[in-house]
C-alpha positions as CSV (number, residue, x, y, z in Angstrom):
1,M,103.0,82.9,68.8
2,C,105.4,85.6,69.9
3,I,104.7,89.3,69.5
4,G,107.3,92.0,69.7
5,S,107.9,95.7,69.2
6,N,110.7,98.2,69.7
7,T,109.0,101.3,68.2
8,E,106.1,102.9,70.0
9,P,105.7,99.6,71.8
10,E,102.8,100.5,74.1
11,K,100.6,101.5,71.2
12,N,101.6,98.7,68.9
13,M,101.5,95.9,71.4
14,S,98.0,97.1,72.4
15,L,97.0,97.0,68.8
16,A,98.3,93.5,68.4
17,V,96.4,92.3,71.5
18,S,93.1,93.9,70.4
19,E,93.3,92.6,66.8
20,L,94.4,89.1,67.7
21,T,91.6,88.9,70.3
22,R,89.1,90.0,67.6
23,H,90.2,87.3,65.2
24,F,90.8,84.6,67.9
25,P,88.4,85.2,70.9
26,N,89.9,82.2,72.9
27,I,93.5,83.6,72.7
28,R,95.6,83.7,75.9
29,F,98.4,86.2,76.4
30,S,101.5,86.0,78.6
31,S,102.7,89.0,80.6
32,E,105.0,91.4,78.8
33,Q,108.8,91.1,79.1
34,L,111.7,93.1,77.8
35,S,114.4,91.4,75.8
36,E,117.7,92.6,74.3
37,P,117.7,93.2,70.5
38,M,118.7,90.1,68.6
39,G,120.5,90.4,65.2
40,V,120.1,94.2,65.0
41,L,122.4,97.0,66.1
42,R,119.8,99.4,67.3
43,P,120.0,99.5,71.1
44,D,116.3,99.7,71.8
45,W,115.0,96.8,73.8
46,F,112.0,94.8,72.6
47,R,108.7,94.4,74.5
48,N,107.5,90.9,74.0
49,R,104.4,88.7,74.7
50,A,103.6,85.1,73.9
51,A,100.1,83.9,73.0
52,K,98.3,80.6,72.4
53,F,94.9,80.1,70.7
54,E,92.9,77.4,68.8
55,S,91.7,77.9,65.3
56,D,90.3,75.8,62.5
57,L,91.9,78.1,59.9
58,P,94.9,76.7,58.0
59,Y,98.3,78.0,58.9
60,E,98.5,80.1,55.7
61,E,95.3,82.0,56.6
62,V,96.4,82.6,60.2
63,R,99.8,83.9,58.9
64,A,98.0,86.2,56.5
65,I,96.0,87.7,59.4
66,T,99.2,88.3,61.4
67,K,100.7,90.1,58.4
68,E,97.7,92.3,58.1
69,I,98.0,93.2,61.8
70,E,101.7,94.1,61.3
71,C,100.6,96.4,58.4
72,L,98.0,98.0,60.6
73,A,100.9,99.0,62.9
74,G,102.5,100.6,59.9
75,R,105.2,98.0,59.3
76,T,106.9,98.2,55.9
77,P,108.9,95.5,54.0
78,N,112.3,97.2,54.6
79,E,111.6,97.9,58.3
80,K,113.9,95.1,59.5
81,Y,116.8,96.5,57.6
82,Q,116.2,99.9,59.3
83,E,116.0,98.0,62.6
84,I,112.7,99.8,63.4
85,I,110.2,97.1,64.4
86,K,106.8,98.6,64.9
87,L,105.3,95.2,65.3
88,D,106.5,91.6,64.8
89,V,103.9,88.8,65.0
90,D,105.6,85.4,64.6
91,I,103.9,82.0,64.6
92,L,106.3,79.6,66.5
93,Q,104.1,76.5,66.3
94,A,101.0,75.3,64.6
95,G,99.9,71.8,65.7
96,D,102.9,69.6,65.8
97,Q,104.9,71.7,63.3
98,R,107.4,74.1,64.9
99,F,108.9,77.2,63.2
100,K,111.8,79.6,64.0
101,E,113.9,77.2,66.1
102,Y,116.3,80.1,66.9
103,D,113.5,82.0,68.6
104,W,112.3,78.9,70.5
105,E,115.7,78.6,72.1
106,Q,115.7,82.1,73.5
107,P,115.4,82.1,77.3
108,Y,112.8,84.9,77.3
109,V,110.6,83.0,74.9
110,Q,110.7,79.9,77.1
111,R,109.7,82.0,80.1
112,L,106.8,83.5,78.2
113,L,105.6,80.2,77.0
114,R,105.8,78.6,80.5
115,Q,103.7,81.4,81.8
116,L,101.0,80.7,79.2
117,D,100.6,77.3,80.9
118,M,100.0,79.0,84.3
119,R,96.5,79.8,85.5
120,F,95.8,82.9,87.6
121,V,92.7,83.3,89.8
122,G,91.8,86.6,91.4
123,I,90.2,86.5,94.8
124,I,88.7,89.7,96.3
125,P,88.2,89.5,100.1
126,A,85.3,91.6,101.2
127,R,84.1,92.0,104.7
128,Y,80.9,93.8,105.8
129,A,82.2,94.8,109.2
130,S,84.7,97.7,109.2
131,T,85.5,100.0,112.1
132,R,86.0,103.1,109.9
133,F,83.4,102.4,107.2
134,P,80.8,99.6,107.8
135,A,79.3,98.0,104.7
136,K,82.0,99.5,102.6
137,P,81.9,97.0,99.8
138,L,78.2,97.9,99.2
139,A,78.7,101.6,99.2
140,I,77.6,103.2,95.9
141,L,80.3,104.7,93.7
142,G,79.1,106.1,90.3
143,G,75.9,104.2,90.5
144,K,77.5,100.8,91.2
145,P,78.5,99.1,94.5
146,V,82.3,99.4,95.2
147,I,82.7,95.6,95.1
148,Q,81.2,95.5,91.6
149,R,83.7,98.1,90.4
150,V,86.6,96.1,91.8
151,Y,85.3,92.9,90.2
152,E,84.8,94.5,86.8
153,Q,88.4,95.9,86.9
154,V,89.7,92.4,87.5
155,S,87.6,90.3,85.2
156,G,89.2,89.6,81.9
157,V,92.7,90.2,83.1
158,L,93.0,87.0,85.0
159,D,91.7,83.5,84.1
160,D,88.9,83.7,86.7
161,A,87.8,86.0,89.6
162,Y,85.8,85.5,92.8
163,V,84.6,87.6,95.7
164,A,85.3,86.0,99.0
165,T,83.0,87.3,101.8
166,D,81.6,86.4,105.2
167,D,78.3,88.3,104.7
168,E,75.2,87.2,102.9
169,R,74.3,90.7,101.9
170,I,77.6,91.0,99.9
171,E,77.0,87.6,98.5
172,Q,73.6,88.6,97.2
173,V,74.9,91.8,95.6
174,V,77.7,90.0,93.8
175,K,75.2,87.4,92.4
176,T,72.9,90.2,91.3
177,F,75.5,91.8,89.1
178,G,76.6,88.4,87.7
179,G,79.8,87.9,89.7
180,K,81.2,84.8,91.3
181,V,81.3,84.6,95.0
182,V,82.4,82.3,97.8
183,M,81.2,82.3,101.4
184,T,84.0,82.1,104.0
185,S,84.4,82.1,107.7
186,V,83.8,85.2,109.8
187,N,86.9,84.4,111.9
188,H,89.7,85.2,109.5
189,K,92.2,87.8,110.7
190,S,93.6,88.7,107.3
191,G,92.6,88.8,103.6
192,T,95.3,86.2,102.9
193,D,93.6,83.6,105.2
194,R,90.3,84.4,103.5
195,C,91.9,83.9,100.1
196,Y,93.2,80.5,101.1
197,E,89.8,79.3,102.3
198,A,88.2,80.6,99.1
199,L,90.7,78.7,97.0
200,T,90.0,75.4,98.8
201,K,86.3,75.9,98.0
202,I,86.7,77.1,94.4
203,G,88.9,74.1,93.5
204,G,90.3,74.2,90.0
205,D,93.9,73.8,88.9
206,F,95.1,77.4,89.6
207,D,98.9,78.0,89.8
208,V,98.7,81.6,91.2
209,V,96.3,83.3,93.5
210,V,96.0,87.1,93.2
211,N,94.7,88.9,96.3
212,I,92.9,92.1,95.3
213,Q,91.6,94.4,98.0
214,G,87.9,94.9,97.9
215,D,88.2,98.6,98.5
216,E,90.3,99.4,95.3
217,P,87.7,100.2,92.6
218,F,90.4,101.8,90.4
219,I,92.8,98.9,90.3
220,Q,94.2,98.9,86.8
221,P,94.8,96.0,84.4
222,S,98.4,97.2,84.0
223,Q,99.0,96.7,87.7
224,L,97.6,93.2,87.6
225,E,99.8,92.5,84.6
226,A,102.9,93.8,86.5
227,V,102.2,91.3,89.3
228,K,101.6,88.5,86.9
229,A,104.9,89.3,85.1
230,C,106.8,88.6,88.4
231,F,106.0,84.9,87.9
232,L,108.1,84.8,84.7
233,D,110.9,84.3,87.3
234,E,110.5,80.7,88.4
235,Q,112.0,81.6,91.8
236,T,109.1,84.0,92.6
237,Q,107.0,82.6,95.5
238,I,105.0,85.8,96.3
239,A,104.6,89.0,94.3
240,T,103.5,92.5,95.1
241,L,103.6,96.0,93.8
242,G,105.6,99.1,94.5
243,M,105.5,102.7,93.3
244,P,108.5,105.0,93.1
245,L,107.9,108.2,95.0
246,S,108.3,111.5,93.3
247,S,111.1,113.7,94.4
248,K,108.6,116.6,94.6
249,M,106.5,114.9,97.3
250,D,106.1,116.6,100.7
251,F,108.3,114.7,103.1
252,N,105.6,115.0,105.8
253,D,103.4,112.8,103.6
254,I,106.1,110.2,103.2
255,E,106.6,110.1,107.0
256,N,102.9,109.2,107.4
257,P,102.9,105.7,109.0
258,N,99.8,104.7,107.0
259,M,102.0,104.9,103.9
260,V,104.1,101.7,103.9
261,K,107.6,102.0,102.5
262,M,109.8,99.3,101.2
263,V,113.4,98.6,100.1
264,V,114.3,96.2,97.3
265,S,117.3,94.3,96.0
266,A,119.0,94.8,92.7
267,D,116.8,92.0,91.2
268,M,113.6,93.6,92.6
269,K,113.0,91.4,95.5
270,A,111.7,92.9,98.7
271,L,114.2,93.3,101.5
272,Y,112.0,95.0,104.1
273,F,108.7,96.8,104.5
274,S,108.2,99.6,107.1
275,R,105.9,102.3,108.3
276,S,109.1,104.4,108.8
277,V,110.9,106.0,106.0
278,I,113.6,103.6,104.8
279,P,116.5,103.8,104.1
280,Y,117.7,106.4,106.5
281,Q,120.3,108.7,104.9
282,R,123.0,109.7,107.3
283,N,124.5,113.2,107.1
284,R,121.7,114.5,104.8
285,E,118.7,116.7,105.7
286,K,115.5,114.8,105.3
287,Q,114.1,117.2,102.8
288,D,117.0,116.2,100.5
289,W,116.6,112.4,100.8
290,L,114.3,112.0,97.8
291,L,116.9,113.8,95.6
292,H,119.5,111.2,96.4
293,H,117.7,107.9,96.5
294,I,114.6,106.2,95.0
295,Y,112.0,105.5,97.7
296,Y,109.2,103.1,97.1
297,R,105.7,103.1,98.4
298,H,104.1,99.6,98.9
299,I,100.9,98.9,97.0
300,G,98.9,96.2,98.8
301,L,98.3,93.9,95.9
302,Y,99.6,90.4,96.4
303,A,99.9,87.2,94.4
304,Y,101.0,83.8,95.7
305,R,101.8,80.5,94.1
306,A,99.0,78.2,95.3
307,E,101.3,75.9,97.4
308,V,103.0,78.9,99.0
309,L,99.6,80.4,100.0
310,H,98.9,77.2,101.8
311,E,102.2,77.4,103.6
312,I,102.1,81.0,104.7
313,T,98.6,80.7,106.2
314,S,99.9,78.2,108.7
315,L,102.7,80.4,109.9
316,P,102.4,82.0,113.4
317,Q,102.7,85.8,113.7
318,S,106.3,86.9,113.7
319,P,108.1,89.5,115.9
320,L,108.6,91.9,113.0
321,E,105.0,91.6,111.9
322,L,103.8,92.3,115.4
323,A,106.1,95.3,115.7
324,E,105.0,97.0,112.4
325,S,101.6,95.4,112.0
326,L,102.5,94.3,108.5
327,E,101.6,90.8,107.5
328,Q,104.2,90.6,104.7
329,L,107.0,90.8,107.3
330,R,105.9,87.4,108.5
331,W,106.7,85.9,105.1
332,L,110.1,87.6,104.8
333,E,111.0,86.6,108.4
334,N,110.3,83.0,107.4
335,G,112.5,83.1,104.4
336,Y,110.0,83.5,101.5
337,N,111.0,85.7,98.6
338,I,108.7,88.5,97.5
339,K,109.2,89.8,93.9
340,V,108.2,93.4,93.4
341,G,106.6,94.7,90.2
342,L,106.4,98.4,89.6
343,T,103.6,100.7,88.7
344,D,103.3,104.5,88.1
345,V,99.5,104.4,88.4
346,E,98.0,106.2,91.3
347,T,94.8,104.6,92.6
348,I,92.3,105.7,95.3
349,G,91.6,103.2,98.0
350,I,88.4,103.6,100.1
351,D,88.9,103.3,103.8
352,T,86.5,106.0,105.0
353,P,83.3,107.8,103.8
354,Q,85.6,110.8,103.0
355,D,87.6,108.5,100.6
356,L,84.4,107.5,98.9
357,Q,83.7,111.2,98.2
358,R,87.2,111.6,96.8
359,A,86.6,108.5,94.6
360,E,83.3,109.9,93.3
361,E,85.1,113.2,92.3
362,F,87.9,111.2,90.6
363,L,85.3,109.1,88.7
364,Q,83.5,112.3,87.4
365,Q,86.8,114.0,86.5
366,H,88.0,111.0,84.4
367,Q,84.5,110.1,83.1
368,L,85.1,106.5,84.1
C-alpha cells in the first residue's frame, strides 16, 4: 500500500495512519518521504508513506475501506483533475497479485518498500551514577520516573524498545512499569558501547539500532521518524538529528560550548561537529552571522545499522574526538557517513536538578 497527499498533508497523512491502524492493527508504516508530482502540473510535492498489513478480508472490501478513508479526508471524484490530492491510498499488492505497475517502478516507492522490511529497535542507555544528578533516571517527573517517560515516548514508534542499564534499581523500576530492560556492564564509557552490549543480549534480527538518551523525556515521535527516514538512503551508515537555529537567538547562547554545532553537506551528511560556532564568517560581525547562514544545533539522538554499531564500538578514540570530547568525531575521522535528519521540535533534556524543575513546569504548561 502507498499513501500520499499534496494538500494539508500533515493532517491528512495523520488521518490515514490513524484510520488504517484502526482497521488493521498489525499494520507497519514506512517513514515519510517527499516525491515530485507525477502526471500533474501542480508544483506541490507529495508526502508519501508505504504500509504493509495482513488481513483476511477480500481485496474488494479492503479497497472499499481505503476509499472511505479518502472520503474522510474530503477527497472528491474530480479531485485528480484539479490536481488537489487531499489523500490517495493505493493498494499496490494483495497476495501475489500486483497492481499499478507504474507506481511500483518509481524509485521513491522502492525505497519506502525496502524500509518496511527493516526492523528498528530503540535502546535507552540509563546509568544510576551521574556527577551532576545521581539517580537521574529514577527522578519523578509528573508522577512518573524520568526513564518511564522516555520509554513511553519511544514505544510504538519503533519495532521494539529496551532500557539498557548497569543498576538493579533502574532494572526493577522498568520491570514495574512493564518495560523491557537489559542489564549491561558498569564499565562502559559511552552510551554507544552500552547499546552494542544490549543488542548482543537482546538478539533478534534488527537492522537498525536507535540510541535514545535516558534523560530526554520529551523526545517526540516525529524526531524518531526523522532519524528512521535517513535510512531510506541505502548509503546511510549512521543517522542523527539537527535543528536549524533561529536568527533571533542570542549569539552568546550559541557560543556556549555545551551546545554542539554542526555543518552538513548539500545531501545532508555531517561534515563536522564542534563546540565552537562553525562555520566562521570572515569579514562579518558575529551578531550578523545568523542572518547570512543557516547554523545547526546537534541533537544527540543516534541510529546505526547493526553491523556498523559493531564496527564503531571497536574503534580507538581519535584525535578529533579527544580534542572536542565528541564521540561522533571518531566515526567521521574513520570514514563513516552520518546522515542528518532535521527537527524543529525543542525538547528539554535533564542534566541537573534544575533541569528537572524546568521539565516539570514544561509538563504542567503543556498538560502532558
